C-alpha positions in Angstrom: 77.7 44.2 137.0 78.3 44.0 133.1 78.6 40.7 132.0 77.6 41.0 128.4 79.6 39.6 125.4 77.7 41.9 122.9 80.6 43.8 121.1 80.3 47.7 120.8 82.4 50.6 119.7 82.8 53.7 122.0 82.2 56.9 120.0 83.1 60.2 121.6 81.5 63.2 120.3 80.2 61.6 117.1 78.5 64.8 115.6 79.2 66.6 112.2 81.4 64.5 110.2 82.0 62.2 113.2 78.6 60.9 112.8 79.7 58.8 109.9 81.3 56.4 112.4 78.0 55.2 113.3 77.0 53.6 109.9 80.6 52.3 109.7 80.4 50.6 113.1 77.1 49.1 112.2 78.4 47.4 109.0 81.0 45.7 111.5 78.2 44.3 113.6 79.2 46.5 116.5 76.6 48.3 118.7 77.1 52.0 119.1 77.7 53.4 122.4 78.2 57.1 122.2 79.7 59.8 124.8 78.9 63.5 124.3 81.3 66.0 126.0 80.3 69.1 124.2 78.7 72.0 126.2 75.1 71.2 126.5 73.7 74.4 124.9 76.1 73.8 121.9 75.3 70.1 121.6 71.5 70.5 121.8 71.2 73.8 119.8 73.5 72.6 116.9 73.0 68.8 116.8 69.4 68.2 117.9 69.6 64.7 116.5 72.8 63.8 117.9 71.6 60.7 119.5 70.1 59.0 116.4 71.6 55.8 115.9 73.0 55.3 119.1 72.1 52.0 121.2 73.5 53.9 124.4 73.7 57.7 124.7 75.8 59.0 127.7 76.9 62.5 128.7 80.2 63.0 130.5 83.4 64.8 130.1 85.6 62.8 132.7 87.1 59.4 132.2 86.0 58.0 135.6 82.2 59.1 134.9 82.6 57.6 131.3 83.8 54.2 132.6 81.4 54.2 135.7 78.4 54.8 133.2 79.5 52.2 130.9 79.5 49.6 133.7 75.6 50.0 133.9 75.1 48.8 130.3 75.4 45.3 128.8 78.0 46.0 126.1 81.7 44.9 125.8 83.7 47.9 124.3 86.1 46.9 121.6 87.4 50.4 120.8 87.4 54.0 121.7 87.0 56.6 119.1 87.4 60.4 119.2 85.0 61.0 116.6 85.8 64.8 117.0 88.7 67.1 118.0 86.9 67.8 121.3 87.3 64.2 122.6 91.0 63.5 121.5 92.4 63.4 125.1 89.5 61.9 126.9 89.4 59.1 124.3 92.8 58.1 125.5 92.2 58.4 129.1 89.0 56.0 128.5 90.9 53.7 126.4 93.9 53.3 128.8 91.3 52.6 131.7 89.6 50.0 129.5 93.0 48.4 128.3 92.1 49.1 124.7 94.2 50.3 121.8 95.3 53.9 121.8 98.4 56.1 122.1 98.4 56.4 125.9 97.8 59.1 128.3 101.4 60.4 128.7 101.2 62.9 126.0 97.5 63.2 125.6 97.3 66.7 126.9 99.9 67.6 124.2 97.7 66.1 121.5 94.8 68.3 122.6 96.0 71.7 124.1 97.9 73.8 121.8 100.1 75.5 124.5 101.3 71.9 125.8 101.8 70.9 122.1 104.2 73.8 121.6 106.0 73.2 124.9 106.4 69.4 124.2 107.5 69.7 120.5 109.7 72.6 121.2 111.5 70.9 123.8 112.2 67.9 121.5 113.6 70.3 118.7 110.6 70.7 116.4 110.4 74.0 115.2 107.3 75.9 116.3 106.5 79.7 116.2 107.8 81.9 119.1 104.9 81.9 121.6 103.5 82.8 125.0 100.6 81.5 127.0 98.1 84.1 128.4 95.3 83.4 130.8 93.4 86.9 130.1 92.9 88.8 127.1 94.4 91.8 129.1 97.7 90.1 128.7 97.7 89.9 124.9 99.1 93.4 124.2 102.4 92.6 126.3 102.8 89.2 124.8 102.3 90.5 121.3 104.6 93.3 121.8 107.3 91.1 123.0 106.7 88.5 120.2 106.4 91.0 117.4 103.9 91.8 114.7 102.2 90.5 113.0 101.1 87.9 115.6 98.2 85.4 116.0 95.9 84.9 119.0 94.2 81.6 119.3 92.4 79.6 122.1 94.5 76.5 123.2 91.7 74.0 122.9 89.6 75.3 119.9 89.4 74.0 116.5 88.1 75.0 113.0 89.9 78.7 113.2 87.1 79.6 115.9 88.6 82.4 117.9 91.7 82.7 115.9 92.7 86.1 115.3 95.3 87.9 113.3 97.1 90.7 115.3 98.6 93.0 112.5 99.8 95.6 114.8 99.8 96.9 118.5 96.4 98.8 117.9 94.7 95.5 117.0 96.3 93.8 120.1 94.7 96.4 122.4 91.2 96.1 121.1 90.0 92.6 121.4 86.3 93.3 122.5 84.8 91.1 119.9 87.2 88.3 120.6 85.4 85.0 120.9 85.1 83.8 124.7 84.0 80.4 123.9 85.5 77.7 121.7 84.1 75.8 118.8 82.6 73.2 121.3 80.8 75.9 123.4 83.2 75.7 126.3 84.6 78.9 128.1 88.0 79.8 127.0 90.4 80.4 129.6 93.8 80.1 128.0 95.1 81.7 124.7 98.4 81.4 122.8 99.9 84.5 121.4 102.3 83.4 118.7 104.5 84.9 115.9 102.7 84.7 112.6 104.7 82.6 110.2 104.5 83.5 106.5 104.7 80.9 103.8 102.7 78.1 102.3 100.2 76.3 104.7 100.0 72.6 104.0 97.8 70.0 105.9 99.2 66.5 106.0 97.0 63.5 106.5 98.4 60.3 108.1 97.3 57.0 109.3 99.8 55.5 111.7 100.2 51.9 113.2 102.7 50.7 115.6 104.9 53.9 115.0 104.9 53.5 111.3 103.2 56.4 109.5 101.4 56.5 106.1 101.1 60.0 104.5 97.8 59.4 102.4 97.6 62.9 101.1 98.5 66.7 101.5 96.4 69.7 101.0 97.5 73.3 100.5 95.5 76.1 101.8 95.6 78.8 99.0 94.6 82.3 99.1 94.5 84.9 96.1 97.4 87.3 97.4 100.1 87.4 99.9 98.0 89.0 102.5 98.3 87.6 106.0 95.2 85.8 107.2 93.7 84.1 110.3 91.2 81.9 108.4 93.0 79.6 106.0 89.8 78.3 104.4 89.7 80.3 101.2 90.6 77.6 98.6 92.5 74.4 99.0 93.9 71.8 96.7 95.6 68.5 96.9 99.3 68.4 96.0 101.3 65.4 95.2 104.8 63.9 95.7 106.2 66.2 92.8 105.7 69.3 94.9 109.0 70.9 95.9 107.9 70.9 99.6 106.7 67.3 99.8 109.6 65.5 101.0 110.6 68.1 103.8 106.9 68.4 104.8 106.5 64.6 105.0 109.5 64.2 107.2 108.7 67.1 109.3 105.1 65.7 110.0 106.4 62.3 110.8 108.8 63.7 113.5 105.9 65.8 115.0 103.8 62.6 115.3 106.6 60.6 116.9 107.3 63.6 119.2 103.4 63.6 120.3 103.4 60.0 120.8 101.0 59.5 118.0 101.8 55.8 117.0 98.4 54.5 116.0 95.2 56.0 114.3 94.5 59.0 111.9 96.1 62.4 112.1 95.9 65.8 110.6 98.9 68.1 110.9 99.2 71.5 109.6 102.5 73.2 108.9 103.8 76.5 107.3 106.6 76.4 104.9 108.8 79.5 105.7 112.0 80.6 104.1 113.8 79.4 107.2 112.3 76.0 107.4 109.0 74.0 108.2 107.0 75.1 111.4 104.5 73.1 113.2 101.0 74.8 113.5 99.1 72.2 115.0 98.5 68.3 115.1 95.1 66.8 115.5 95.0 63.0 116.7 91.9 62.3 114.7 90.6 62.1 111.2 90.4 65.5 109.3 87.2 67.2 108.6 85.3 68.0 105.5 85.9 68.4 102.7 88.8 66.0 103.0 87.0 62.8 104.3 84.1 63.5 101.7 86.4 63.7 99.0 88.2 60.6 100.0 85.2 58.8 100.0 84.3 60.0 96.5 87.6 59.8 94.7 89.8 57.2 96.3 89.6 53.7 97.6 89.9 55.2 101.3 86.7 54.6 103.2 87.6 57.1 106.0 85.4 56.0 108.8 85.5 52.3 108.1 89.2 52.3 107.5 89.8 54.6 110.7 87.9 51.9 112.8 90.6 49.4 111.9 93.1 51.5 113.9 91.0 51.8 116.9 89.8 48.2 117.3 92.0 45.5 118.7 91.9 43.2 115.8 95.4 41.8 115.8 96.4 42.7 112.3 97.8 45.5 110.2 95.2 47.9 108.8 94.8 48.0 105.1 95.9 51.6 104.7 99.5 50.6 106.4 99.8 47.7 104.0 99.4 49.7 100.8 98.9 53.3 99.9 95.5 54.5 98.7 94.7 54.9 95.0 93.1 58.3 94.0 91.0 58.6 90.9 91.0 62.5 90.8 92.6 65.5 92.5 90.4 66.9 95.2 89.8 70.6 96.2 87.5 73.0 97.8 86.4 76.5 97.8 85.1 78.5 100.8 83.0 81.5 99.9 83.4 83.8 102.9 81.9 87.1 104.0 84.9 89.1 104.4 83.3 92.7 104.4 80.6 93.3 106.8 77.7 91.7 108.5 74.2 91.8 106.8 70.9 90.2 106.3 71.3 87.8 103.1 69.1 88.7 100.2 70.3 86.3 97.8 73.5 84.4 96.8 74.1 84.9 92.9 75.6 82.1 90.8 74.4 79.1 92.6 73.0 77.4 89.6 75.9 78.1 87.4 78.2 76.7 90.0 76.2 73.6 90.2 76.4 73.0 86.6 80.3 73.4 86.4 82.2 70.2 85.6 84.1 69.0 88.5 81.7 70.5 91.2 80.8 67.7 93.7 78.9 69.2 96.4 77.7 72.6 97.6 77.2 73.2 101.4 74.8 76.2 101.9 75.1 77.8 105.5 72.5 80.6 105.2 69.3 81.2 103.5 67.7 84.5 102.6 66.5 86.4 105.7 69.5 84.9 107.8 71.8 87.2 109.4 75.3 86.6 108.0 78.2 87.6 110.1 81.7 88.3 109.0 83.2 84.8 108.4 85.8 84.1 111.1 85.7 80.3 111.4 84.0 77.1 109.8 80.8 77.8 111.3 80.1 81.0 109.5 81.4 80.2 106.0 78.3 81.2 103.8 79.2 78.6 101.0 81.3 75.6 100.7 82.2 74.0 97.3 83.8 70.5 97.1 85.6 70.2 93.7 87.7 67.5 91.9 89.5 67.4 88.6 91.9 65.3 86.4 94.9 67.4 87.5 95.7 70.1 89.9 95.4 72.7 87.1 91.8 71.6 86.6 91.1 72.0 90.2 92.5 75.5 90.3 90.5 76.5 87.2 87.2 75.3 88.8 87.9 77.2 92.0 88.8 80.3 90.1 85.3 80.0 88.0 83.5 79.5 91.3 84.8 82.8 92.7 83.9 84.6 89.3 80.3 83.3 89.6 79.3 83.6 93.2 78.3 86.9 94.8 76.4 87.5 98.1 73.8 90.3 98.1 72.5 91.9 101.3 69.3 93.6 102.2 71.3 95.9 104.7 74.6 96.9 106.0 76.3 96.6 102.6 77.1 93.8 100.2 79.8 91.2 99.4 
C-alpha cells in the first residue's frame, strides 16, 4: 500500500517538447512519475532515452492500469499532465480517478478524437466543415463525392498533419495506396474523417484557461506563398496581434469552442480557418502547443511554457500567473519549414545553411536529415528537412527574414531529382 508523503507529478508521454516538463517539475521539488502510452516500436525507435530523468517509468494505455501501477510506488501524485497530444484523454481519466484537477471525462473523448469533436461542437452550433466518418479507405471515394471537392482526409486521432491528405478531385480519392495506416504515435488508424476543404486564412490560437476563464496569449497565422490548397500548413508562420482584422472574431470563436469542449482549465491550442462565410473549427488540442511556439515563448516573452502550464495541473489553490496578467512579448515570433515538395531522394547537401545561420533574427535551426539520408516527400512534421525559428521587432521584419530563408536554402539530391 502506498503510504508515502513525497509529492510527485504524473507526466503522460513526456517525449519531444513534452520532456521539458521534467526539469520544470524538478524546479518545483516534485518527483517525476512518467507513463508512456505510445506504440512500443515508435517509442523505443524515436525516443531511445525517453526515460531519462524519471523517478518512476511506467508503460500503460488504460487508466485502471495506470492507477494500479501507481499504487505500487511510494509517491503522492499532485497533478496529471498530458505532455503530448496522445495522452489528452487518458490524462483526464487518471486525474478523475485520483481526484486531481482536470477538465473531467464527460467530454474527454471529444477533446482527443476529431470525429467526436466535430459531433459535439456541431451539435452546439459551432461552425465545422461538413464531414463524414469512415472506417475503411474503401469508403473514402463515396464520402468525398458526397461532400464535394476539394476535400480533406485525416485520421481522427492523429496529430502533426500525419496522414492528412488533400483530395483535390475524385481521382485522388480513389488512389490512396500510399495513405498512412499508422498515426503520429505509431498506432494503427481505424477511423478517418472526410471533410470539406475550407479555403481561407488558417490561424492557431493559444490559450490558458482557469475556472472557465480563457486567456488568449497569442495567435499564429500559417502562411503559404500562394493561394494553392494544401494539407500541410507548416510552410511559414508568424504571430499576429490584436490589430489584425480577424483577431476579435477568432478570439471569440476559440473561446466558444473551448467552452463547448469543456476545457475550463489548462493550456490549449485551437486551429481555425477564416473563410468568407465565417470562422470554422479545424481542431482543438487540450495541451500546450508544440515547437516552434513554446520555444519562441521561452526566448521572447515572460512565459515559461512548461513551468507555467504546471500551475494549471497542480492543486495549489490559487489563480495561475498567466490568468492574473497578460504575457509580455519582447519580439514578434515566426518560423519557416523548408519542405521537400517534389520527389523523394538521397540527400547530397542542403545549400545556404551558413548564410541562414548568419541572418539577423534567426534563433534556431532544426535539421532532420544528414547527407546520405533518404528524404521522403514532406507530408507531416516528422519529414520536414529543415525548421528555422525566427523573430523580429515587427511582423514585417519576420516576414522579410522568412523570405530570405526561402531564397537561400535549396536541397540537392544525389538521385531521383532535386528540390
